[in-house]
C-alpha positions in Angstrom: -4.3 -5.1 322.0 -3.2 -2.9 319.5 -1.0 -0.2 321.0 -1.9 2.1 318.1 -5.5 1.9 316.9 -6.0 5.7 317.4 -3.3 6.4 314.5 -4.4 3.4 312.5 -7.9 4.7 312.1 -6.6 8.2 311.6 -4.9 7.0 308.5 -7.5 5.0 307.1 -9.4 7.5 305.2 -5.8 8.1 303.4 -5.2 4.7 302.4 -7.0 4.6 299.2 -4.4 7.4 298.1 -1.6 4.6 298.4 -3.6 1.9 297.1 -4.1 3.8 294.1 -0.5 4.7 293.7 0.5 1.4 293.8 -2.4 0.0 291.4 -0.9 2.6 289.1 2.8 1.8 289.6 2.4 -2.2 289.3 5.9 -2.7 291.1 7.6 -5.8 290.4 10.2 -4.6 293.2 10.0 -2.6 296.6 13.1 -0.5 296.0 14.2 3.0 296.9 12.5 4.4 293.6 9.1 3.2 294.6 9.5 4.0 298.4 10.3 7.6 297.2 7.4 7.4 294.8 5.0 6.4 297.7 6.4 8.8 299.7 5.9 11.5 297.3 2.0 11.2 297.4 2.1 13.5 300.7 2.7 16.1 297.8 -0.2 15.3 296.1 -3.5 17.8 296.0 -6.8 16.9 297.6 -10.0 18.3 298.7 -10.9 18.7 302.2 -13.2 20.8 303.8 -13.8 22.8 300.3 -10.4 23.6 299.6 -7.3 22.6 297.7 -4.8 21.0 300.0 -1.5 18.8 299.6 -2.2 15.5 301.5 0.3 16.5 304.2 -2.0 19.4 305.1 -5.0 17.6 304.5 -3.7 15.1 307.2 -3.4 17.9 309.5 -7.0 19.4 308.8 -8.4 15.7 309.5 -6.4 14.9 312.7 -7.5 18.4 314.2 -10.9 17.9 313.0 -10.7 14.3 314.5 -9.8 15.6 317.7 -12.2 18.4 318.0 -15.0 16.1 317.4 -13.8 13.7 320.2 -13.6 16.6 322.2 -16.7 18.2 321.5 -18.7 14.9 321.0 -19.8 16.0 317.6 -18.8 13.9 314.6 -20.1 16.9 312.5 -17.0 18.4 313.1 -15.2 15.7 310.9 -13.4 17.1 307.8 -13.1 14.4 305.3 -11.2 14.0 301.7 -14.1 15.3 299.1 
């Protein structure tokens, strides 16, 4: 009954990045400072498809690969964080 199932599934591989950041921060409040710190995760660098990318670019690569995999019916086209 969730109208956003696909978007939830697409964000799942990136959830660990936010979880790690929250554990490191150990916030006692959730103010603008903490929100901006979490938003800045998009600028962190990760490895995907054998190249270093910002998280934002990695999300694009992953989503494009997921759509290609669905279109072609080939899970081997999926590109995950390494």
